[in-house]
TORLUMSE-516672 format. One record per residue (C-alpha): x, y, z negated; residue number from 1; residue in one letter. Coordinates in Angstrom, 1 decimal, padded with zeros to 4 digits. Each point is the difference from the previous one (the first is absolute). Layout:
<gufis>
[[X, Y, Z], NUM, A]
...
</gufis>
This chain:
<gufis>
[[001.1, -000.3, -010.9], 1, D]
[[001.5, -003.6, -001.5], 2, W]
[[003.6, 001.1, -000.1], 3, V]
[[-001.0, 003.3, -001.8], 4, E]
[[-002.2, -001.5, -002.9], 5, R]
[[002.7, -002.7, -000.4], 6, Q]
[[001.9, 003.3, -001.0], 7, R]
[[-001.3, 001.6, -002.4], 8, K]
[[-001.3, -003.1, -001.3], 9, E]
[[003.6, -000.9, -000.5], 10, I]
[[000.3, 003.8, -000.9], 11, E]
[[-002.1, -000.1, -003.3], 12, E]
[[001.7, -003.3, -001.4], 13, Q]
[[002.5, 001.3, -003.1], 14, E]
[[002.9, -002.1, 001.3], 15, R]
[[000.3, 002.0, 003.2], 16, Q]
[[002.3, 003.2, -001.0], 17, T]
[[000.9, 003.2, 002.6], 18, R]
[[003.3, -001.0, 001.7], 19, R]
[[002.6, 002.0, -002.0], 20, E]
[[003.3, -001.7, 002.8], 21, Y]
[[002.1, -000.9, -002.8], 22, V]
[[001.6, -002.9, -000.9], 23, S]
[[-002.6, -003.3, -001.2], 24, G]
[[-002.7, 001.1, 002.0], 25, E]
[[-001.1, -003.2, 002.2], 26, S]
[[-000.7, 000.6, 004.2], 27, Y]
[[-000.6, -002.9, 002.2], 28, Y]
[[001.1, -000.7, 003.6], 29, L]
[[-001.4, -002.6, 002.6], 30, F]
[[-001.8, -001.5, -003.5], 31, G]
[[003.0, -000.2, -002.0], 32, R]
[[000.7, 002.4, -003.4], 33, R]
[[002.6, 001.3, -000.2], 34, Y]
[[001.1, 002.2, -002.9], 35, R]
[[001.7, 003.6, -000.1], 36, L]
[[003.2, 001.0, -000.9], 37, R]
[[000.8, 004.0, 000.4], 38, V]
[[003.4, 001.2, 000.2], 39, Q]
[[000.7, 003.7, -000.2], 40, E]
[[003.6, 000.5, 002.0], 41, V]
[[001.3, 003.3, 000.5], 42, P]
[[-000.3, 001.7, 004.1], 43, R]
[[-001.0, -004.0, 001.0], 44, A]
[[-002.1, -000.4, 002.5], 45, A]
[[-003.4, -000.8, -000.8], 46, H]
[[-001.0, -004.0, 000.9], 47, R]
[[-001.5, -003.3, -001.1], 48, L]
[[001.5, -003.4, 000.3], 49, D]
[[-000.9, -003.0, -001.0], 50, I]
[[001.9, -002.3, -002.3], 51, Q]
[[-001.3, -003.4, -000.9], 52, G]
[[-002.3, 001.1, -002.1], 53, E]
[[-000.2, 003.6, -000.7], 54, W]
[[000.0, 002.9, 002.3], 55, M]
[[002.7, 002.3, -000.2], 56, L]
[[-001.1, 003.8, -000.1], 57, M]
[[003.0, 002.7, 000.6], 58, T]
[[-001.1, 003.2, -000.2], 59, V]
[[001.2, 003.0, -001.1], 60, Q]
[[-000.2, 000.9, -003.6], 61, P]
[[-002.6, 002.6, -000.8], 62, G]
[[-001.8, -001.2, 003.2], 63, T]
[[-003.7, 000.3, 000.0], 64, T]
[[-003.0, -001.9, -000.4], 65, L]
[[-001.3, 000.5, 003.5], 66, E]
[[003.7, -000.6, 001.5], 67, N]
[[000.2, -003.4, -001.7], 68, R]
[[-003.6, -000.9, 001.0], 69, E]
[[000.7, 001.4, 003.7], 70, L]
[[003.7, -002.6, -000.7], 71, V]
[[-002.0, -003.0, -000.6], 72, M]
[[-003.1, 000.7, 003.2], 73, R]
[[003.2, 000.3, 002.2], 74, E]
[[001.4, -003.1, -001.3], 75, F]
[[-003.5, -001.5, 000.5], 76, M]
[[-000.6, 001.2, 003.4], 77, R]
[[003.5, -001.4, 001.5], 78, Q]
[[-000.5, -003.0, -001.3], 79, Q]
[[-003.5, -000.1, 000.5], 80, L]
[[001.1, 001.0, 004.2], 81, K]
[[003.0, -002.2, 000.4], 82, D]
[[-002.7, -003.2, -001.4], 83, E]
[[-003.0, 001.3, 002.5], 84, L]
[[002.7, 000.1, 002.5], 85, A]
[[000.4, -003.8, -000.1], 86, V]
[[-003.5, -000.6, -000.6], 87, I]
[[-002.0, 002.1, 002.3], 88, V]
[[002.3, -001.4, 003.0], 89, T]
[[-000.8, -003.6, -001.2], 90, R]
[[-003.4, 000.2, 000.3], 91, L]
[[-000.9, 002.3, 002.6], 92, I]
[[002.5, -003.1, 002.5], 93, D]
[[-001.9, -002.6, -002.1], 94, A]
[[-003.9, 001.3, 000.9], 95, I]
[[001.4, 001.4, 003.8], 96, G]
[[-000.2, 004.0, -000.4], 97, E]
[[002.6, 002.4, 001.0], 98, Q]
[[000.2, 003.6, 000.0], 99, D]
[[-001.2, 000.7, -003.7], 100, V]
[[001.8, 001.6, -002.0], 101, T]
[[-000.1, 001.6, -003.7], 102, W]
[[000.1, 001.9, -002.7], 103, E]
[[000.4, 000.0, -004.1], 104, V]
[[-001.8, 002.4, -001.6], 105, K]
[[-000.7, 000.9, -003.3], 106, Q]
[[-004.2, -001.1, -000.8], 107, M]
[[-002.5, 000.6, -002.1], 108, R]
[[-002.7, -002.3, 000.6], 109, A]
[[001.1, -002.7, 002.1], 110, Q]
[[002.9, -002.5, 000.9], 111, W]
[[000.3, 001.1, 003.6], 112, G]
[[-002.0, 001.2, 002.9], 113, S]
[[-000.1, -000.7, 003.9], 114, C]
[[-000.3, 002.4, 002.9], 115, M]
[[-001.3, -002.0, 002.6], 116, Q]
[[000.0, 002.3, 003.0], 117, K]
[[004.0, 000.9, -000.5], 118, R]
[[000.7, -003.2, -001.3], 119, R]
[[001.8, 001.2, -003.1], 120, H]
[[-000.6, -001.2, -003.6], 121, L]
[[000.7, 002.1, -003.1], 122, L]
[[001.2, -002.6, -003.2], 123, L]
[[-000.4, 001.0, -003.4], 124, N]
[[003.3, 001.0, -001.7], 125, L]
[[-001.1, -002.1, -002.9], 126, E]
[[-000.2, -002.9, 001.8], 127, L]
[[003.9, 000.4, -000.9], 128, A]
[[-000.7, -001.7, -003.8], 129, R]
[[-002.1, -003.1, 001.4], 130, V]
[[001.1, -003.5, 001.0], 131, P]
[[000.9, -000.2, 003.7], 132, R]
[[-003.0, -002.0, 000.6], 133, T]
[[-002.1, 002.2, -001.1], 134, C]
[[001.4, 002.4, 002.5], 135, I]
[[000.1, -001.7, 002.8], 136, E]
[[-003.9, -001.2, -000.7], 137, Y]
[[-000.6, 004.2, 000.1], 138, V]
[[002.0, 000.1, 003.5], 139, V]
[[-002.2, -002.8, 001.5], 140, M]
[[-002.4, 001.7, -001.4], 141, H]
[[000.7, 003.5, 001.5], 142, E]
[[001.0, -001.8, 002.9], 143, L]
[[-003.0, -002.2, 000.3], 144, C]
[[-002.1, 003.5, 000.2], 145, H]
[[002.2, 000.6, 003.7], 146, L]
[[-003.0, -002.4, 001.2], 147, T]
[[-002.5, 000.5, -002.8], 148, V]
[[-001.0, 003.4, -001.2], 149, Q]
[[-002.2, -000.8, -003.0], 150, N]
[[000.1, -002.9, -002.5], 151, H]
[[-003.4, -002.7, 001.2], 152, G]
[[000.4, -003.5, 000.8], 153, K]
[[002.0, 000.3, 003.5], 154, L]
[[002.8, 002.0, -002.2], 155, F]
[[-000.3, -002.9, -003.1], 156, E]
[[-000.1, -002.1, 002.9], 157, A]
[[003.2, 001.0, 001.7], 158, L]
[[001.8, 000.4, -003.1], 159, L]
[[-000.5, -003.1, -000.9], 160, T]
[[001.0, -001.3, 003.7], 161, Q]
[[003.3, 002.2, -000.7], 162, R]
[[000.6, -000.5, -003.9], 163, M]
[[-001.9, -003.4, -001.8], 164, P]
[[001.2, 001.0, -003.2], 165, G]
[[-001.0, 004.1, 000.8], 166, W]
[[-002.6, -000.8, -003.4], 167, R]
[[002.5, -001.2, -002.6], 168, A]
[[002.7, 002.7, 001.3], 169, R]
[[-003.2, 003.3, -000.4], 170, R]
[[-000.5, -001.7, -003.8], 171, K]
[[003.9, 000.1, -000.8], 172, E]
[[000.2, 003.7, 001.3], 173, L]
[[-002.7, 000.6, -001.4], 174, N]
[[000.4, -001.7, -003.5], 175, D]
[[003.8, 001.1, 000.1], 176, F]
[[001.0, 001.8, -003.7], 177, I]
[[002.2, 002.6, 001.3], 178, A]
[[-002.9, 002.7, 001.0], 179, M]
[[000.8, 002.6, 000.0], 180, P]
[[003.0, 001.5, 000.9], 181, M]
[[-000.8, 004.0, 000.0], 182, D]
[[-001.7, 000.7, -002.9], 183, E]
</gufis>
């Protein structure tokens, strides 16, 4: 609910514009702001690369808004998957868990979810936009649900034991200015 309320608040702000995936727009990757530069190149493979402070999107002339959005979304998905492969493994090892699987999904109302019986984590694609410390918090939060299903005192105690600074990370995540990506 909180994520959805924040999305609506930001969408209603005048400075928020509909994404067109054109040069000059700003996008965030792991908490860092990049400006988009679009190059239209005949017969080129659609791709997105980071070059300094720029995201360089290469598309064919006449590429639709939907296809440009897809290029951006798939780039973000791959970047997040690569980052999560490191973060999830490190945190699982640190707390002594085993046999945990995970996947990235586009989620509208939450940062992550834990299917306790399957030992499977679902992580929101939007996490690609926030600082790594926030991603670590969400992963640890979901890992704690492998042991405690609800958000009661036992859950908070476990999360505090495993990640003493979690409240500051949660605040950083909740205050992050880059929401929403999917307007």
